[in-house]
C-alpha positions as CSV (number, residue, x, y, z in Angstrom):
1,M,12.4,17.1,-5.8
2,E,11.9,20.3,-7.7
3,R,9.4,20.1,-10.5
4,G,7.5,22.8,-12.2
5,P,7.0,26.5,-12.4
6,L,4.4,27.0,-9.5
7,P,6.2,28.3,-6.4
8,L,5.7,26.2,-3.3
9,N,4.4,29.2,-1.3
10,V,1.7,29.8,-4.0
11,H,0.7,26.1,-3.7
12,A,0.5,26.4,0.0
13,A,-1.7,29.5,-0.2
14,L,-4.1,27.7,-2.6
15,E,-4.5,24.7,-0.3
16,P,-7.3,26.1,1.9
17,L,-9.1,27.5,-1.2
18,I,-9.0,24.1,-2.9
19,G,-10.2,22.4,0.2
20,A,-13.1,24.8,0.6
21,V,-14.2,24.5,-3.0
22,L,-14.2,20.7,-2.6
23,I,-16.3,20.9,0.6
24,A,-18.8,23.4,-0.9
25,A,-18.9,21.8,-4.4
26,P,-22.0,19.6,-3.9
27,W,-24.0,22.7,-3.1
28,I,-22.3,25.1,-5.6
29,F,-22.7,22.6,-8.5
30,G,-26.1,21.1,-7.4
31,F,-25.2,17.5,-6.6
32,S,-25.8,17.5,-2.9
33,D,-28.5,15.0,-3.4
34,V,-25.9,12.4,-4.4
35,D,-24.8,11.3,-0.9
36,E,-21.6,9.4,-2.0
37,A,-20.4,12.4,-4.0
38,T,-21.2,14.8,-1.2
39,I,-19.4,12.8,1.4
40,S,-16.4,12.2,-0.9
41,C,-16.0,15.9,-1.6
42,I,-16.3,16.9,2.1
43,V,-13.9,14.2,3.3
44,L,-11.3,15.0,0.5
45,G,-11.7,18.7,1.1
46,V,-11.0,18.3,4.8
47,I,-8.0,16.1,4.0
48,V,-6.6,18.8,1.7
49,I,-7.1,21.5,4.3
50,L,-5.6,19.4,7.1
51,T,-2.7,18.3,5.0
52,G,-1.9,21.9,4.1
53,L,-2.1,23.0,7.8
54,M,0.2,20.2,8.9
55,T,2.9,20.4,6.2
56,D,6.4,21.6,6.9
57,W,6.1,24.9,5.0
58,R,5.5,28.5,5.7
59,V,1.7,28.5,6.2
60,S,1.3,25.8,8.8
61,L,-0.1,25.2,12.2
62,M,1.9,22.0,12.9
63,R,4.9,21.1,10.8
64,V,4.6,17.3,10.9
65,I,4.2,16.3,7.2
66,P,7.3,16.5,5.1
67,I,7.1,18.2,1.7
68,R,7.5,14.9,-0.2
69,T,4.7,13.3,1.8
70,H,2.5,16.3,1.0
71,F,3.2,15.8,-2.7
72,M,2.2,12.1,-2.5
73,A,-1.0,13.1,-0.6
74,D,-1.9,15.6,-3.3
75,L,-1.5,12.9,-6.0
76,T,-3.5,10.4,-3.9
77,V,-6.4,13.0,-3.5
78,A,-6.2,13.6,-7.3
79,L,-6.5,9.8,-7.9
80,L,-9.3,9.4,-5.5
81,L,-11.2,12.3,-7.0
82,I,-10.9,10.7,-10.4
83,V,-11.8,7.1,-9.5
84,L,-14.3,7.4,-6.6
85,P,-17.3,8.2,-8.8
86,F,-16.8,4.8,-10.5
87,V,-15.8,2.9,-7.4
88,L,-18.7,4.2,-5.3
89,G,-21.2,3.7,-8.1
90,F,-22.2,7.2,-9.0
91,G,-20.2,7.4,-12.2
92,D,-23.5,7.6,-14.2
93,E,-24.4,10.9,-12.4
94,G,-23.1,13.6,-14.8
95,G,-22.6,16.6,-12.4
96,P,-20.7,15.0,-9.6
97,T,-18.7,12.8,-11.9
98,R,-17.6,15.7,-14.1
99,F,-16.7,17.9,-11.2
100,M,-14.7,15.2,-9.4
101,V,-12.8,14.0,-12.5
102,I,-12.0,17.6,-13.5
103,A,-11.0,18.5,-9.9
104,G,-8.8,15.4,-9.8
105,V,-7.0,16.3,-13.0
106,L,-6.5,19.9,-11.8
107,E,-5.2,18.6,-8.5
108,A,-2.7,16.4,-10.3
109,I,-1.6,19.2,-12.5
110,A,-1.2,21.5,-9.5
111,A,0.9,18.8,-7.7
112,L,3.0,18.0,-10.7
113,S,3.6,21.6,-11.7
114,T,4.6,22.8,-8.2
115,R,8.3,23.5,-7.5
116,W,8.7,21.4,-4.4
117,D,11.8,23.2,-3.2
118,P,12.2,22.6,0.5
119,R,14.5,25.7,0.7
120,E,11.5,27.9,-0.2
121,A,9.5,26.4,2.6
122,R,12.4,26.8,5.1
123,E,13.0,30.4,4.0
124,G,9.4,31.2,4.6
125,H,9.6,29.4,8.0
126,V,12.8,31.2,9.0
127,A,11.4,34.6,7.9
128,H,8.2,33.9,9.9
129,R,10.2,32.9,13.0
130,H,12.5,35.9,12.6
131,R,9.5,38.3,12.4
132,G,8.0,36.7,15.5
133,S,11.1,37.0,17.5
134,T,11.5,40.7,16.8
135,A,8.0,41.4,18.0
136,H,8.8,40.5,21.6
């Protein structure tokens, strides 16, 4: 399922940052008064963080989400970011709509340009496990 030039481990490292930006965006960009946008950003940010923490790759708390499923989750978040302003009725609000559409496009680009190489995730996992076993 390899794709683009972005290494999987870089994608994994960016996940918490992307989630945090989504969660904080209503206050950073001044649209916290638009409840639907604020709730959408917080929920999608939490989903991004949790998905990253549960994916079967190097930086993970629980390895329960396969790489392919993570890829599909990223594309789903991207789609939701783009369509939710219009579905939830705040598409006429400039700030949150611009942010969410741009964030959705960037999320899709990140997902489509990541090199989803499971070997890279396994190498990181094996190296991490190996370091942990030598520390005992």
